N, C-alpha and C positions, 0 to 999 in steps of 0.2 A: 834542754839541760835535764840531766837525770835527777830524780828525787830519791833520796836514800834515808830510810827511817829504821829505828830499832824499836822493838816492842816485845812484850810477853803476852801470852794468850789470855791470861786472867790475872787477878791481883789479890789472891788470898794471902794475907800477911804471913801465915804460918807455912805456906807451901813453897817448894822450890820449883822454879820454872826455867825453861830454856829461852835464851834471848834470840830472837829471830830478826832477820833482815827483810825489809820490804823495799823493792827496787821498782821504780816507775821510769821507764825509758821513753819519755815523751809520749807520743801516740803509738809507739812500736810495741808496747806490752807492759804488763805488770807481773812481777815474779816475787815469790817468797821462799826463803830458805833459812834453815837453822844455822846459827854460828857455832853451836856446840857448847857455848858458854852457859853456865847456870847461875841463878841468883834467887834469893828469897824474895817473895812478893813484897814484904815490908821494906826491903832495901832498894826497891826500884822506883825511880821517879818518872812517871809517865810523861809529864810535861817536858822534861829535859831529855827524855829518851836515854837515860843514863842512871847508873847506881848513885845513890845518895853519898855524900861525903863519908870517907872511911872513918872520920872522927866520930860520926854519929852511929856507926855500926859496930865499931870495935873490931872489925875484920880488916886487917892490912891487905888481904888479897884484893879487896875492892879498889885499892889505890892503883894497882896495875890495870884492873878492869876498866876503870874510868879513863885511862889513857889509851887503852887498846881500841876501844870503839871509835873514837874520833879518827885514829890512824886508819882503821879499817874503812871508815866512810871516805876518807881522802883517797885511799888506794882504789876503792871501787869507782869513785868519780873519775879518776884518771883512766882506769881500765875501760870504763864505758865510753869515754871520749875517744880513746884509741880504737876501740872496736867499731864505733859508729863511723869513724873516719875511714877505716879499712873495710867497712861494710860487712863486718863479721856478724853472724847471727847471734843475738843475745837472747838467751832463754834461761830456764831454771837450771839446766845442766851447766851452762856457762857460769852462772852466778855461784853455784856450788863449787865449781872448780876454782874460781877466784878466791873464795873464802878459804878453801883448803890450802891454796897456795900461800895466802897471807899468813896463816897460822903455822905453815911449815909441816902440815900433817901429811902422813903417807896416804895419798888417795890411791885410786886404782893404778897398779903398776903398769907403766907403759911397756907394751910388748907388741912388736910389729907383727907377731903371728896372729893378732886379733884384727879383724876387719876394720873396726872403728879406729883403732890406734894407727894402723897403717894409712887409713884414709886421711887422718889428721896430718900425718907425716907427708903424704902426697900433696895435700893442699898447701902446707907450709912451703913446699918446694916450687909451687907454681910461679911465683914471681921471678924465679931464677931459671925456669925451664927454657931451653933453647928450641925454637921452632924450626920447621923445615926451611923457612926462608932466611934463617940465620939470626932473626931477631930474638931477643931475650925477654921472657916474661909473657904474661897473658893479660887479657882485659879484666877489669873488675867484674864484668858480667859473667865471665867464665869462672872466676873464683866464687862468686855468689852461687852459681849453678852447682858447683861441687860441695859448697857448704850446705846447701839445701839437701843435696843427696846424702851427705853425712847425717843430717838431721832425720831424714827418712830412715836411715839405718838404725839410728838410736831409737826412733819411735817403734820400729819393728822389733828390735831387741827387747825393748821394754814390754811389748805385748807378749813376747815369748818367755820373758823372765830369764834370759841368758844372753851372754855375749858370744858371738860367733867367731871362730877362728877362720882364717882365710881358706884353709883347705876344707872347711865345712860348707863353703859356698858352692853348692851343687845344683842339680836340676830341681831337687825338692825345695831348696832355699829359694831359687829363682821363682818357682811357681807360687810358693806361699807369700813371698815378698810382693809379687804382683797382685795376688788376691787381697793382701792386707791394704795396699794402696788403693785398690779399686773398691773393695767392699767397706772397709773401715774409714778410709780417708776420702772416699768419694772422688778420686781423681780420674780424669778421662784417660783413655789408652795412649794418646799421643804424649801427654805429660808424663805418664808412667814410663813410656818408651825412652824419654830423655834421661830419666834416672837410671834405667837399665844400661843405656849406652855409657853413662858416666861410670857405673859400677864395673862394666867390662873393661873400660880404659884403666881404672884403678887396679883391677886384677892383672891385666896385662903388664902394667908397670911393676906390680909386686913380683911377678914371675921374672922380669928382667932384673929385679933387685936381688934375686936369688932365693925367694921364698917359695915354699911348696904351695902350688895352686891346684885345686881339684881338676882333673882332666875333663870332667863333665862341662866345664866352662866352654870348652871348644866344641861341644855338641851343637848340632843345628837347632835343637830345641831351646838352647840358652840364647835367646834373641830378644830384641826390644819389641814392644807392642806398638801397634799403630791402628788408626782407623781413618776413614776418609775425611780429608780436610776440606771444609767448605769456605770459600772466600769469594768476594765480589771484586770486579774491576769496573772502572768507568770507561765507556767507549768515547770516541772523539766527539760525538754529538752531545753526550751528557757533559763532557768537559766544557764544551762551548756554552751550553746552557748555564753551567755554574759560573763560567767566566763573565757572561753577559747579565747575570742576576744583579738587580739593583738592591744593594744592601746599605745605602747611604743613611738610612734611619736606624741601622743597627751596627754601629762601629765595631763591636767585638766580633760579630759574625763576618763582617767585611774583612777584618784582619785574618780570621781563621780561613776564610775562603781564599785569600791571597796566598797563604802558606800552602793550601791544598793545590792550587794551580802551579805553584813553584815545584811542589812535590811530584805532580804527574808529568812534568816536563824535565825533571832532573833524575828521577829514580833514586833519590837519596833516602837512606834510612832515616826515620824520624829523629834518631839520636844525633844525626849530622844535620838534617834539614833545619831544625829549629835553632841551630847555632850559626846559620849563615849570616854574614854581614856583608857590607859593601866591599870589605877587604878581600872577600872570596871572588870578586868579579874583576877581571882584568881584560881589557881589549876585546870585549864581547864574549868572553869565556868565563865559566864558573869553575874554579879550582878549589879542591879541598882534599884533606886526608881523612879517609874513613876511620872513624873511631874504633870500629870493631875489628877491621882487618889490617889497618895501618896502610892501606893502599892509597896511592895518589891518584885522584880522579879528576879528569878535565873534560868538559863538554860545553858546547855553544849555548848561549842564552837564547831561549825560545822567544818568539815575538810577543807571546802573551805575558811571559815573565818580564820582558823589557817594558811592556805597557804598564804593568803594576809598579815597577820601579819609577817610571816617568811620572805616574800619577801620585807617587808618594815622595815627590821632591828628591828623587835620586836615591831614596833609601829603601831598604827591604822592610817588610812588616815588622811591627814591634814584637818582642819576645812574649811567648805564652808557654805554659806548662804542657807536658805531653797529655795529661789528663783532660785539660780544657780543650786542647786541640782535638782530641779524640771525641769529646762530647759535642763540640760546636760544629764540626764538619758534618755530623749527622743532621743537625738542624739546617745547615746550608743545603745539603742534598735534598732534604724534604721540601724546602722552599723552592728548589729548582725543579720540583715535580718528578723526582726519581722515586716513584711510588709503586711501580709494578712489582708483583710478587715473584720472588725467587727462592729456590731451596737453599737453605743455609743453616747456620747455628748462631744463636745469640745467648747471652747470659740471662737466665731467668731464675728468680728466687725459688729455691727448692725447699718446700715445707719440711722435708726430712732433715735438713741441715740446721734449721733454726735453733734448736736446743742442743746442739752438739758443740764440741770444742774446736770445730773447723773454723778457720779465720773468716771465711766468707760463706754466707748461706746460699751463694749462687753457683750454678753450674750451667754448662752449655747444653742447650736443648735444640735438636735438629727439627726443622719444620719449614713451612713456607711463610716468609715474612716480606713486608715492604723492603725494597732494596736499600733504602736510606738507613734502615735500622742496622744493617750489617756492614756499613761503611766504617772503617777503623783506620788507625795510624798506618797500617800496612797497605791500605788500598791504593794510595798514590804510587808507591814503588811498584806494586804488582801491575798497576794500570800502564805505567811506562813500559815495562818489559813486555806485557801482553800486546799492547797497541803497536809496538815496533817489531815484534817477532814476525818473521816472514817478509817484512818490508825492507829491513836493513840486514846486512850480514850479521850473523850471530856474534862474531867477535866484537863488532862495534857495540852491540847491546851490552855484552859482558863487560866491556871496558867502562861503560857508564854505570852499570849496576854493581860492579865489583865482584861478580861471580867468577870463580877461577876455572870452572869447567862447564861445558855445555850441559852435562848431566844435571848439575846443580841448578842451572838456569831453567831447564825444562821442568824440573821438579817444582821449582818455585812458582812458575806460572801455570802448573797443572797440565802440561802437555804430556800425552800418552803416546805409545807406539801407534795406536789407531789414528790419533790426530795427524801424525806424520804420514801415515798411509793414505789418509784422505787427501792431504796436500799433493802427494805423489800421483794419486788417482786423477785429481783435477788437472794436473800438469799433463798427464798422458792423454786425457780427453781433449785438451786444447791442441796437443800435437796431432792427435788423430784427425780432428776437424781441419787443421791446417793442411795435413797431407791429403785429405779428401778433396779439399778445395783446389789444391794445386793439381791433383789428378784430373779433376773435371775440366780445369782450364786447358790442360794438355789435349784432352779429347776434342774440345771445341776447336783448338788450333789445327789439329790434324784433319778435322772435317772440312776445312777450307781447302 
């Protein structure tokens, strides 16, 4: 629940002060903004966070002020509840906008020619957006992604001290925006690339809306950034080692291990995986609708998954949070002896970030680490796709993972054109040996 308080910075009885709002949104952040209302220090009651009674001040204006502040508190509480439910980003700018709206003040005029205003308009329309498959609306994760993009735009504009119009978004904007997110906000190139993709989608939509968009947006240089993604997968031997690990003395790890085993044999995203119940299992098949894509997925129950269910009195493992699952499966893999070094990236505390306003002082650092340290919530899904690729027809794997194109699947498991060339080379080598063997057999037969 949000905490909302009113205060003045000092309390000199003879001086006039602005009444400020302090908002604490649970663990999600603390924000302070001015209400624009003023009061003499001697007329402010710190304990009650309110002006003293008007009868004691002789100023009838305080009668209205004493009633405005409780109404503002109620309005902000309501707005915070709605924003949290809709997963809207709450920050200082959001708080300022709510205060201005409450008092009916003319804030920044909404003009869709401005990038931030149109982005807000674009986000507001996402719940009603018709997708290619005919469905209406998008996931909350997609809305959060665009909300965060809007926040990055606000941050950039603040650093530049100006608001950008849509037709001002050109190659210079693109380059400086990327530099800002990289140098100032310390984001990695893949994360920055996601924001650039969102920006391009917004600009494309703005053009369809009839707004003037800078032609440089279509330039090859106006593209998203990326860098090599490192991820690990568990091979079938490692999966067997995890499955056979005795964790009876550590029930919480045993439970996490069971979810991991279910994950590597279903290929489900963690957002779907940890919601599985026995209701998803019918006649030897697991059936569910993917939260992200709304696809209906059906696949048989693997014998290891069935073994876990049987040992758990016909039930699936009990629920755990994504974070605990992510942490505990690392411990499980370490106990299973998955300790050999592999090149990859893990989050390490960056001393340069400690005294900054960046939310997390960590960043991904590439290096050689014990494999168990790099296991994450994505590992099970990628392991499923990787272990079955080349053994099962690609459409079968795609039907289980929910990927809609082979290109998406190959990118997900990190397959490159060279990998496919090697597979073709191995096939040709087998065919050559087969032909050579048959040729030798013919020679021996003619010799008789």
